[in-house]
DRENSEVO-596595 format. One record per residue: residue number from 1; residue in one letter; x, y, z of N, C-alpha, C in turn; chain. Coordinates in Angstrom, 2 decimals, padded with zeros to 5 digits, m for minus. Example, Ala and Ser with C-alpha at 12.3 -4.5 7.8 and 13.67 -1.06 7.14 Angstrom:
BEGIN
 seq type     n_X     n_Y     n_Z    ca_X    ca_Y    ca_Z     c_X     c_Y     c_Z mol
   1    a  013.19 m005.69  007.80  012.30 m004.50  007.80  013.20 m003.30  007.80   A
   2    s  012.85 m002.25  007.08  013.67 m001.06  007.14  012.90  000.03  007.87   A
This chain:
BEGIN
 seq type     n_X     n_Y     n_Z    ca_X    ca_Y    ca_Z     c_X     c_Y     c_Z mol
   1    x m057.89  049.49 m007.55 m057.37  049.29 m006.21 m056.56  048.00 m006.16   A
   2    x m055.57  048.00 m005.34 m054.77  046.79 m005.19 m055.51  045.79 m004.31   A
   3    x m054.98  044.59 m004.25 m055.62  043.51 m003.51 m055.70  043.80 m002.01   A
   4    x m054.64  044.42 m001.44 m054.61  044.72 m000.01 m054.20  046.18  000.15   A
   5    x m054.94  046.90  000.98 m054.65  048.32  001.24 m054.54  048.52  002.75   A
   6    x m053.58  049.32  003.18 m053.47  049.71  004.58 m053.98  051.13  004.72   A
   7    x m054.92  051.34  005.63 m055.47  052.66  005.93 m055.42  052.84  007.44   A
   8    x m054.45  053.61  007.92 m054.33  053.80  009.36 m054.18  052.45  010.04   A
   9    x m055.02  052.18  011.03 m054.90  050.92  011.75 m055.55  049.73  011.03   A
  10    x m056.19  049.99  009.88 m056.94  048.94  009.20 m056.19  048.37  008.00   A
  11    x m056.40  047.08  007.78 m055.95  046.40  006.57 m057.21  045.99  005.83   A
  12    x m057.33  046.44  004.59 m058.53  046.21  003.79 m058.17  045.37  002.57   A
  13    x m058.93  044.32  002.34 m058.68  043.48  001.17 m060.00  043.00  000.59   A
  14    x m059.94  042.65 m000.68 m061.12  042.10 m001.34 m061.47  040.78 m000.65   A
  15    x m062.76  040.58 m000.33 m063.13  039.33  000.34 m063.04  038.14 m000.61   A
  16    x m062.86  036.96 m000.02 m062.86  035.71 m000.78 m063.91  034.78 m000.18   A
  17    x m064.19  033.72 m000.88 m065.15  032.75 m000.35 m064.59  032.06  000.90   A
  18    x m063.29  032.09  001.09 m062.69  031.54  002.31 m063.09  032.33  003.55   A
  19    x m063.64  033.52  003.36 m064.09  034.36  004.48 m065.49  033.98  004.98   A
  20    x m066.12  032.98  004.37 m067.52  032.66  004.70 m067.71  032.36  006.19   A
  21    x m066.81  031.60  006.79 m066.97  031.27  008.21 m066.92  032.51  009.08   A
  22    x m065.95  033.37  008.84 m065.84  034.59  009.66 m066.99  035.55  009.36   A
  23    x m067.39  035.61  008.09 m068.54  036.45  007.72 m069.77  036.00  008.50   A
  24    x m069.98  034.68  008.57 m071.14  034.18  009.31 m070.99  034.44  010.81   A
  25    x m069.77  034.33  011.34 m069.56  034.65  012.76 m070.06  036.06  013.06   A
  26    x m069.82  036.99  012.15 m070.18  038.40  012.36 m071.64  038.65  012.02   A
  27    x m072.06  038.28  010.81 m073.42  038.57  010.36 m074.46  037.65  010.99   A
  28    x m074.02  036.53  011.53 m074.94  035.63  012.21 m075.07  035.91  013.70   A
  29    x m074.31  036.85  014.21 m074.31  037.20  015.63 m075.50  038.10  015.95   A
  30    x m076.41  037.66  016.81 m077.58  038.50  017.15 m077.19  039.85  017.76   A
  31    x m076.09  039.91  018.50 m075.66  041.19  019.08 m075.20  042.16  018.00   A
  32    x m074.52  041.66  016.98 m074.05  042.50  015.88 m075.22  042.94  015.01   A
  33    x m076.20  042.07  014.85 m077.33  042.31  013.94 m078.52  042.96  014.62   A
  34    x m078.33  043.51  015.80 m079.44  044.06  016.58 m080.19  045.15  015.82   A
  35    x m079.52  045.90  014.95 m080.17  046.98  014.21 m080.59  046.56  012.80   A
  36    x m080.27  045.34  012.41 m080.64  044.86  011.07 m082.08  044.37  011.09   A
  37    x m082.95  044.95  010.26 m084.36  044.55  010.27 m084.56  043.06  010.00   A
  38    x m083.69  042.46  009.20 m083.83  041.04  008.90 m083.20  040.15  009.97   A
  39    x m082.52  040.77  010.93 m081.89  040.00  012.00 m080.61  039.34  011.53   A
  40    x m080.08  038.43  012.36 m078.84  037.76  011.99 m079.06  036.77  010.84   A
  41    x m077.99  036.49  010.10 m078.10  035.49  009.04 m078.41  034.13  009.65   A
  42    x m079.17  033.34  008.92 m079.62  032.05  009.43 m078.57  030.96  009.32   A
  43    x m077.74  031.01  008.27 m076.78  029.94  008.06 m075.61  030.42  007.21   A
  44    x m074.60  029.58  007.12 m073.39  029.95  006.38 m073.67  030.11  004.89   A
  45    x m074.69  029.42  004.37 m075.02  029.59  002.95 m075.44  031.02  002.65   A
  46    x m076.11  031.67  003.60 m076.48  033.08  003.42 m075.21  033.94  003.36   A
  47    x m074.21  033.61  004.16 m072.93  034.32  004.10 m072.26  034.10  002.75   A
  48    x m072.31  032.89  002.26 m071.70  032.61  000.94 m072.38  033.44 m000.15   A
  49    x m073.70  033.55 m000.09 m074.43  034.36 m001.09 m074.04  035.83 m000.98   A
  50    x m073.93  036.35  000.24 m073.52  037.74  000.41 m072.10  037.97 m000.10   A
  51    x m071.20  037.05  000.21 m069.82  037.18 m000.27 m069.77  037.12 m001.79   A
  52    x m070.58  036.26 m002.40 m070.60  036.19 m003.86 m071.09  037.51 m004.44   A
  53    x m072.10  038.11 m003.82 m072.59  039.42 m004.29 m071.49  040.47 m004.15   A
  54    x m070.72  040.42 m003.06 m069.60  041.35 m002.89 m068.57  041.15 m004.00   A
  55    x m068.24  039.88 m004.27 m067.26  039.57 m005.31 m067.76  040.02 m006.68   A
  56    x m069.05  039.83 m006.95 m069.63  040.26 m008.22 m069.50  041.78 m008.39   A
  57    x m069.73  042.52 m007.30 m069.60  043.98 m007.36 m068.15  044.35 m007.67   A
  58    x m067.21  043.70 m007.01 m065.79  043.95 m007.29 m065.49  043.68 m008.76   A
  59    x m065.98  042.57 m009.28 m065.70  042.21 m010.67 m066.28  043.25 m011.63   A
  60    x m067.48  043.70 m011.35 m068.16  044.65 m012.24 m067.59  046.06 m012.14   A
  61    x m067.24  046.51 m010.92 m066.88  047.92 m010.71 m065.42  048.17 m010.33   A
  62    x m064.70  047.12 m009.94 m063.30  047.31 m009.56 m063.11  047.78 m008.12   A
  63    x m064.17  047.83 m007.36 m064.14  048.18 m005.93 m065.37  047.56 m005.28   A
  64    x m065.43  047.65 m003.96 m066.59  047.10 m003.26 m066.35  047.06 m001.76   A
  65    x m067.00  046.11 m001.13 m066.81  045.90  000.31 m065.54  045.10  000.53   A
  66    x m064.85  045.45  001.60 m063.62  044.77  001.96 m063.84  043.81  003.12   A
  67    x m062.94  042.84  003.24 m062.74  042.11  004.48 m061.75  042.96  005.26   A
  68    x m062.08  043.26  006.51 m061.32  044.24  007.29 m060.61  043.54  008.45   A
  69    x m059.33  043.83  008.58 m058.58  043.37  009.75 m057.76  044.55  010.26   A
  70    x m057.00  044.33  011.30 m056.15  045.40  011.83 m054.70  045.13  011.45   A
  71    x m053.90  046.18  011.49 m052.47  046.03  011.21 m051.81  045.12  012.25   A
  72    x m052.34  045.12  013.47 m051.79  044.28  014.54 m052.07  042.80  014.31   A
  73    x m053.26  042.49  013.76 m053.65  041.10  013.51 m054.23  040.99  012.10   A
  74    x m053.39  041.11  011.07 m053.89  041.15  009.70 m054.57  039.87  009.23   A
  75    x m054.34  038.76  009.90 m054.97  037.51  009.51 m056.34  037.28  010.13   A
  76    x m056.78  038.18  010.99 m058.06  038.00  011.69 m059.05  039.07  011.23   A
  77    x m060.09  038.65  010.51 m061.09  039.58  009.99 m061.98  040.06  011.14   A
  78    x m062.10  041.39  011.28 m062.94  041.98  012.33 m064.24  042.56  011.78   A
  79    x m064.37  042.58  010.46 m065.59  043.12  009.88 m065.55  043.15  008.37   A
  80    x m066.65  043.64  007.81 m066.78  043.79  006.37 m067.41  045.14  006.11   A
  81    x m066.93  045.82  005.10 m067.53  047.11  004.77 m066.75  047.78  003.66   A
  82    x m067.32  048.85  003.16 m066.67  049.58  002.09 m067.68  050.36  001.29   A
  83    x m067.49  050.36 m000.02 m068.33  051.11 m000.94 m069.03  050.16 m001.89   A
  84    x m070.28  050.46 m002.18 m071.03  049.67 m003.17 m072.16  050.53 m003.71   A
  85    x m072.55  050.23 m004.92 m073.71  050.91 m005.49 m074.98  050.27 m004.95   A
  86    x m075.98  051.12 m004.71 m077.27  050.65 m004.20 m078.36  051.60 m004.68   A
  87    x m079.52  051.04 m004.97 m080.67  051.85 m005.34 m081.28  052.47 m004.08   A
  88    x m081.41  053.78 m004.08 m082.05  054.51 m002.99 m083.02  055.49 m003.61   A
  89    x m084.29  055.31 m003.31 m085.34  056.19 m003.84 m085.25  056.34 m005.36   A
  90    x m085.05  055.20 m006.02 m085.08  055.18 m007.48 m083.81  055.64 m008.18   A
  91    x m082.75  055.91 m007.41 m081.48  056.35 m008.01 m080.34  055.48 m007.50   A
  92    x m079.43  055.14 m008.40 m078.26  054.39 m007.98 m077.29  055.33 m007.27   A
  93    x m076.91  054.96 m006.05 m076.04  055.80 m005.22 m074.82  055.00 m004.79   A
  94    x m073.72  055.69 m004.67 m072.52  055.10 m004.09 m072.70  055.14 m002.58   A
  95    x m072.70  053.98 m001.93 m072.98  053.92 m000.50 m071.80  053.37  000.29   A
  96    x m071.68  053.88  001.49 m070.70  053.44  002.49 m071.46  052.56  003.47   A
  97    x m070.91  051.38  003.74 m071.57  050.46  004.68 m070.51  049.71  005.47   A
  98    x m070.92  049.21  006.63 m069.97  048.47  007.45 m070.71  047.62  008.47   A
  99    x m070.06  046.55  008.86 m070.50  045.74  010.00 m069.25  045.12  010.61   A
 100    x m069.08  045.37  011.90 m067.91  044.88  012.63 m068.32  043.89  013.70   A
 101    x m067.40  042.99  014.05 m067.60  042.07  015.16 m067.89  042.89  016.42   A
 102    x m068.77  042.36  017.24 m069.25  043.09  018.41 m068.10  043.51  019.33   A
 103    x m067.10  042.65  019.49 m066.01  042.98  020.42 m065.09  044.09  019.92   A
 104    x m065.34  044.61  018.71 m064.54  045.73  018.20 m065.32  047.04  018.20   A
 105    x m066.58  047.00  018.61 m067.38  048.22  018.62 m066.75  049.24  019.58   A
 106    x m066.83  050.49  019.23 m066.33  051.56  020.08 m064.83  051.81  019.95   A
 107    x m064.16  051.14  019.04 m062.71  051.30  018.89 m062.33  052.27  017.77   A
 108    x m063.31  052.88  017.13 m063.03  053.86  016.08 m062.84  053.28  014.69   A
 109    x m063.08  051.99  014.53 m062.85  051.37  013.22 m063.85  051.83  012.17   A
 110    x m065.09  052.10  012.55 m066.08  052.61  011.60 m065.65  053.96  011.04   A
 111    x m065.15  054.82  011.91 m064.66  056.13  011.49 m063.46  055.99  010.55   A
 112    x m062.51  055.15  010.92 m061.33  054.92  010.07 m061.73  054.36  008.71   A
 113    x m062.69  053.43  008.71 m063.16  052.87  007.44 m063.82  053.95  006.60   A
 114    x m064.61  054.82  007.23 m065.24  055.91  006.50 m064.22  056.81  005.83   A
 115    x m063.15  057.14  006.54 m062.09  057.97  005.95 m061.47  057.28  004.74   A
 116    x m061.23  055.97  004.87 m060.67  055.21  003.75 m061.64  055.22  002.57   A
 117    x m062.92  055.03  002.85 m063.93  055.03  001.78 m064.01  056.38  001.09   A
 118    x m063.95  057.45  001.86 m064.00  058.78  001.25 m062.79  059.00  000.35   A
 119    x m061.63  058.52  000.78 m060.44  058.64 m000.05 m060.61  057.94 m001.39   A
 120    x m061.13  056.72 m001.34 m061.37  055.98 m002.58 m062.45  056.66 m003.41   A
 121    x m063.56  057.02 m002.78 m064.69  057.60 m003.51 m064.34  058.92 m004.17   A
 122    x m063.71  059.81 m003.43 m063.51  061.16 m003.94 m062.20  061.34 m004.70   A
 123    x m061.18  060.56 m004.38 m059.90  060.73 m005.07 m059.74  059.76 m006.24   A
 124    x m060.10  058.50 m006.01 m059.91  057.50 m007.06 m061.11  057.41 m008.01   A
 125    x m062.32  057.36 m007.45 m063.51  057.20 m008.28 m064.07  058.52 m008.78   A
 126    x m063.60  059.62 m008.19 m064.10  060.97 m008.55 m065.62  061.07 m008.39   A
 127    x m066.14  060.45 m007.34 m067.58  060.48 m007.06 m068.00  061.87 m006.61   A
 128    x m069.24  062.22 m006.91 m069.80  063.50 m006.46 m070.22  063.45 m005.00   A
 129    x m070.65  062.25 m004.54 m071.17  062.12 m003.18 m071.07  060.66 m002.73   A
 130    x m071.08  060.47 m001.43 m071.18  059.15 m000.82 m072.39  059.19  000.10   A
 131    x m073.20  058.13  000.04 m074.41  058.01  000.86 m074.26  056.86  001.84   A
 132    x m075.08  056.86  002.85 m075.15  055.75  003.81 m076.61  055.60  004.22   A
 133    x m077.00  054.38  004.43 m078.37  054.05  004.84 m078.30  053.48  006.25   A
 134    x m079.13  054.01  007.16 m079.06  053.58  008.55 m080.47  053.56  009.14   A
 135    x m080.70  052.59  010.01 m081.98  052.52  010.71 m082.00  053.63  011.77   A
 136    x m083.17  054.24  012.01 m083.23  055.39  012.93 m082.86  055.06  014.37   A
 137    x m082.93  053.79  014.78 m082.58  053.44  016.16 m081.10  053.04  016.30   A
 138    x m080.36  053.05  015.20 m078.95  052.65  015.25 m078.08  053.87  015.60   A
 139    x m078.20  054.29  016.83 m077.50  055.49  017.31 m075.98  055.38  017.15   A
 140    x m075.36  054.22  017.43 m073.90  054.16  017.25 m073.47  054.43  015.80   A
 141    x m074.18  053.87  014.83 m073.83  054.11  013.42 m074.11  055.55  013.03   A
 142    x m075.21  056.11  013.50 m075.53  057.51  013.21 m074.41  058.41  013.75   A
 143    x m073.93  058.10  014.94 m072.84  058.89  015.52 m071.59  058.84  014.63   A
 144    x m071.27  057.67  014.11 m070.11  057.54  013.22 m070.32  058.38  011.97   A
 145    x m071.51  058.27  011.36 m071.78  059.04  010.14 m071.66  060.54  010.40   A
 146    x m072.19  060.98  011.51 m072.14  062.42  011.82 m070.72  062.87  012.15   A
 147    x m069.91  062.01  012.79 m068.51  062.35  013.04 m067.73  062.46  011.73   A
 148    x m068.22  061.79  010.70 m067.62  061.87  009.37 m068.19  063.03  008.56   A
 149    x m068.94  063.90  009.23 m069.55  065.08  008.59 m070.62  064.72  007.57   A
 150    x m071.17  063.52  007.65 m072.31  063.17  006.81 m073.55  063.77  007.47   A
 151    x m074.53  064.10  006.66 m075.77  064.68  007.20 m076.96  063.95  006.59   A
 152    x m078.03  063.90  007.38 m079.23  063.25  006.86 m079.83  064.12  005.76   A
 153    x m080.10  063.49  004.62 m080.62  064.22  003.46 m082.01  063.79  003.05   A
 154    x m082.40  062.57  003.41 m083.71  062.05  003.03 m083.99  060.79  003.84   A
 155    x m085.12  060.18  003.58 m085.48  058.91  004.21 m085.80  057.90  003.11   A
 156    x m085.85  056.63  003.48 m086.18  055.56  002.55 m087.13  054.61  003.26   A
 157    x m088.31  054.45  002.71 m089.31  053.54  003.28 m089.02  052.13  002.76   A
 158    x m088.10  051.45  003.43 m087.61  050.16  002.94 m087.93  048.97  003.83   A
 159    x m088.51  049.21  004.99 m088.83  048.12  005.91 m090.32  048.20  006.22   A
 160    x m091.11  047.21  005.75 m092.55  047.25  006.00 m092.88  047.35  007.49   A
 161    x m093.88  048.14  007.79 m094.39  048.30  009.16 m093.32  048.81  010.14   A
 162    x m092.40  049.60  009.64 m091.35  050.18  010.50 m091.07  051.60  010.03   A
 163    x m090.50  052.41  010.91 m090.13  053.76  010.48 m089.14  053.69  009.31   A
 164    x m089.13  054.71  008.46 m088.20  054.68  007.32 m086.74  054.75  007.77   A
 165    x m085.89  054.20  006.93 m084.45  054.32  007.16 m084.02  055.75  006.87   A
 166    x m082.92  056.15  007.45 m082.37  057.49  007.23 m081.27  057.40  006.18   A
 167    x m081.27  058.34  005.26 m080.24  058.41  004.24 m079.31  059.57  004.59   A
 168    x m078.05  059.26  004.77 m077.03  060.28  005.05 m076.17  060.46  003.80   A
 169    x m075.57  061.63  003.66 m074.72  061.89  002.51 m073.65  062.91  002.85   A
 170    x m072.59  062.86  002.07 m071.56  063.90  002.07 m071.11  064.06  000.63   A
 171    x m070.98  065.29  000.19 m070.50  065.55 m001.17 m068.98  065.66 m001.16   A
 172    x m068.41  065.58 m002.34 m066.96  065.72 m002.46 m066.51  067.08 m001.94   A
 173    x m067.27  068.13 m002.26 m066.92  069.48 m001.78 m067.00  069.57 m000.26   A
 174    x m068.02  068.95  000.34 m068.15  068.97  001.80 m067.00  068.21  002.46   A
 175    x m066.64  067.07  001.88 m065.53  066.29  002.44 m064.22  067.07  002.34   A
 176    x m064.00  067.71  001.22 m062.78  068.51  001.03 m062.74  069.66  002.03   A
 177    x m063.88  070.35  002.20 m063.95  071.48  003.13 m063.69  071.04  004.57   A
 178    x m064.10  069.80  004.90 m063.90  069.27  006.26 m062.51  068.65  006.43   A
 179    x m061.72  068.64  005.37 m060.38  068.07  005.45 m060.36  066.56  005.48   A
 180    x m061.40  065.95  004.93 m061.49  064.49  004.95 m060.88  063.86  003.71   A
Protein backbone atom coordinates (compact mmCIF):
# COMPACT_ATOMS: atom_id res chain seq x y z
CA UNK A 1 0.00 0.00 0.00
CA UNK A 2 1.14 3.52 -0.63
CA UNK A 3 1.74 6.01 2.16
CA UNK A 4 -1.57 7.87 1.56
CA UNK A 5 -4.76 6.42 0.07
CA UNK A 6 -8.02 8.17 -0.80
CA UNK A 7 -11.18 6.10 -0.33
CA UNK A 8 -14.36 8.04 -1.01
CA UNK A 9 -14.52 10.86 1.51
CA UNK A 10 -11.64 9.45 3.58
CA UNK A 11 -7.90 9.98 3.41
CA UNK A 12 -6.02 7.06 4.97
CA UNK A 13 -2.33 7.10 5.84
CA UNK A 14 0.09 5.13 7.94
CA UNK A 15 0.19 6.68 11.43
CA UNK A 16 3.32 8.35 12.77
CA UNK A 17 4.47 9.15 16.27
CA UNK A 18 3.52 12.76 15.51
CA UNK A 19 -0.10 11.57 15.76
CA UNK A 20 0.26 10.86 19.51
CA UNK A 21 -1.52 14.04 20.61
CA UNK A 22 -4.51 13.51 18.35
CA UNK A 23 -4.56 9.79 19.15
CA UNK A 24 -4.80 10.67 22.84
CA UNK A 25 -7.51 13.26 22.14
CA UNK A 26 -9.60 10.43 20.65
CA UNK A 27 -8.65 7.39 22.74
CA UNK A 28 -8.50 9.42 25.95
CA UNK A 29 -12.02 10.82 25.47
CA UNK A 30 -14.49 9.14 27.87
CA UNK A 31 -17.35 9.69 25.39
CA UNK A 32 -15.44 7.91 22.61
CA UNK A 33 -14.31 5.11 24.93
CA UNK A 34 -17.74 4.45 26.43
CA UNK A 35 -17.82 0.91 24.97
CA UNK A 36 -14.16 0.09 25.67
CA UNK A 37 -13.91 -2.21 28.71
CA UNK A 38 -10.60 -0.61 29.72
CA UNK A 39 -12.08 2.88 29.41
CA UNK A 40 -10.23 5.89 28.03
CA UNK A 41 -6.44 5.94 27.85
CA UNK A 42 -4.86 7.40 30.96
CA UNK A 43 -2.07 9.42 29.35
CA UNK A 44 -0.27 10.27 26.14
CA UNK A 45 2.37 7.60 26.83
CA UNK A 46 -0.36 4.98 26.37
CA UNK A 47 -1.12 6.56 22.98
CA UNK A 48 2.56 6.41 22.06
CA UNK A 49 2.65 2.69 22.93
CA UNK A 50 -0.46 2.02 20.82
CA UNK A 51 0.97 3.98 17.89
CA UNK A 52 4.25 2.06 18.16
CA UNK A 53 2.29 -1.22 18.05
CA UNK A 54 0.48 0.06 14.94
CA UNK A 55 3.79 0.99 13.33
CA UNK A 56 5.27 -2.42 14.22
CA UNK A 57 2.32 -4.13 12.52
CA UNK A 58 2.86 -2.00 9.40
CA UNK A 59 6.56 -2.88 9.39
CA UNK A 60 5.90 -6.61 9.79
CA UNK A 61 2.89 -6.98 7.45
CA UNK A 62 2.92 -3.99 5.09
CA UNK A 63 -0.55 -2.85 6.21
CA UNK A 64 -2.33 -1.98 9.44
CA UNK A 65 -4.38 0.70 11.10
CA UNK A 66 -4.48 4.09 9.45
CA UNK A 67 -4.67 7.65 10.70
CA UNK A 68 -7.93 8.78 9.12
CA UNK A 69 -8.89 12.23 7.90
CA UNK A 70 -11.38 13.54 5.37
CA UNK A 71 -10.73 14.81 1.86
CA UNK A 72 -12.13 18.18 3.01
CA UNK A 73 -9.66 18.48 5.91
CA UNK A 74 -6.78 16.09 5.15
CA UNK A 75 -4.55 17.58 7.86
CA UNK A 76 -7.01 16.88 10.69
CA UNK A 77 -7.13 13.28 11.97
CA UNK A 78 -10.69 12.20 12.84
CA UNK A 79 -9.90 8.64 13.85
CA UNK A 80 -7.76 5.54 13.63
CA UNK A 81 -8.68 2.20 12.17
CA UNK A 82 -8.00 -0.39 9.55
CA UNK A 83 -6.85 -3.98 9.40
CA UNK A 84 -4.65 -5.89 11.82
CA UNK A 85 -4.02 -9.45 12.83
CA UNK A 86 -5.39 -10.48 16.22
CA UNK A 87 -5.76 -13.72 18.13
CA UNK A 88 -9.42 -14.69 18.49
CA UNK A 89 -10.29 -17.99 20.14
CA UNK A 90 -6.81 -19.37 19.55
CA UNK A 91 -6.58 -18.42 15.85
CA UNK A 92 -4.91 -15.47 14.20
CA UNK A 93 -7.58 -13.51 12.33
CA UNK A 94 -7.49 -10.51 10.06
CA UNK A 95 -9.62 -7.95 11.91
CA UNK A 96 -11.30 -4.67 11.01
CA UNK A 97 -11.29 -2.07 13.77
CA UNK A 98 -11.97 1.62 14.14
CA UNK A 99 -12.34 4.45 16.59
CA UNK A 100 -13.46 7.92 15.54
CA UNK A 101 -13.64 11.26 17.33
CA UNK A 102 -17.03 11.66 18.97
CA UNK A 103 -18.03 14.65 16.84
CA UNK A 104 -17.78 12.50 13.69
CA UNK A 105 -20.07 9.70 14.86
CA UNK A 106 -23.09 9.12 12.64
CA UNK A 107 -21.46 10.55 9.51
CA UNK A 108 -20.91 7.20 7.78
CA UNK A 109 -17.14 7.12 8.20
CA UNK A 110 -17.13 3.67 9.83
CA UNK A 111 -19.00 2.25 6.84
CA UNK A 112 -16.65 3.97 4.36
CA UNK A 113 -13.64 2.67 6.28
CA UNK A 114 -15.10 -0.85 6.22
CA UNK A 115 -15.46 -0.69 2.44
CA UNK A 116 -11.84 0.46 2.14
CA UNK A 117 -10.70 -2.35 4.43
CA UNK A 118 -12.61 -4.97 2.45
CA UNK A 119 -10.98 -3.70 -0.73
CA UNK A 120 -7.52 -4.08 0.78
CA UNK A 121 -8.30 -7.41 2.46
CA UNK A 122 -9.98 -9.16 -0.43
CA UNK A 123 -8.29 -7.60 -3.47
CA UNK A 124 -4.77 -6.82 -2.30
CA UNK A 125 -4.18 -9.31 0.53
CA UNK A 126 -6.38 -12.05 -0.97
CA UNK A 127 -7.76 -12.79 2.52
CA UNK A 128 -10.41 -15.47 2.95
CA UNK A 129 -12.31 -13.46 5.59
CA UNK A 130 -12.32 -10.30 7.68
CA UNK A 131 -13.40 -10.39 11.34
CA UNK A 132 -14.41 -7.72 13.82
CA UNK A 133 -14.65 -7.84 17.59
CA UNK A 134 -17.33 -5.76 19.31
CA UNK A 135 -18.79 -5.45 22.79
CA UNK A 136 -22.46 -6.56 22.90
CA UNK A 137 -23.66 -3.15 24.14
CA UNK A 138 -21.93 -1.23 21.32
CA UNK A 139 -25.05 -0.95 19.19
CA UNK A 140 -23.64 1.77 16.88
CA UNK A 141 -20.64 -0.39 15.91
CA UNK A 142 -22.83 -3.49 15.53
CA UNK A 143 -25.06 -1.50 13.17
CA UNK A 144 -22.03 -0.55 11.05
CA UNK A 145 -20.82 -4.16 10.91
CA UNK A 146 -24.25 -5.41 9.90
CA UNK A 147 -24.61 -2.68 7.23
CA UNK A 148 -21.33 -4.04 5.85
CA UNK A 149 -23.00 -7.48 5.61
CA UNK A 150 -20.87 -8.88 8.42
CA UNK A 151 -22.61 -11.45 10.61
CA UNK A 152 -22.00 -12.66 14.11
CA UNK A 153 -20.17 -15.99 13.93
CA UNK A 154 -18.97 -16.62 17.48
CA UNK A 155 -18.21 -15.00 20.83
CA UNK A 156 -14.98 -14.34 22.72
CA UNK A 157 -14.77 -14.40 26.50
CA UNK A 158 -12.17 -11.64 26.74
CA UNK A 159 -13.40 -9.34 29.51
CA UNK A 160 -13.50 -10.79 33.04
CA UNK A 161 -16.87 -10.57 34.80
CA UNK A 162 -18.60 -9.27 31.66
CA UNK A 163 -20.60 -10.77 28.82
CA UNK A 164 -18.44 -12.13 25.99
CA UNK A 165 -17.52 -9.96 23.04
CA UNK A 166 -19.21 -10.69 19.73
CA UNK A 167 -17.14 -11.83 16.77
CA UNK A 168 -18.43 -10.73 13.37
CA UNK A 169 -17.11 -11.93 10.02
CA UNK A 170 -17.53 -11.68 6.29
CA UNK A 171 -15.88 -13.99 3.78
CA UNK A 172 -14.45 -12.92 0.45
CA UNK A 173 -17.28 -14.76 -1.33
CA UNK A 174 -19.93 -13.03 0.82
CA UNK A 175 -18.37 -9.62 0.18
CA UNK A 176 -18.23 -10.29 -3.56
CA UNK A 177 -21.87 -11.48 -3.60
CA UNK A 178 -22.91 -8.29 -1.75
CA UNK A 179 -21.03 -6.13 -4.24
CA UNK A 180 -18.60 -4.86 -1.62
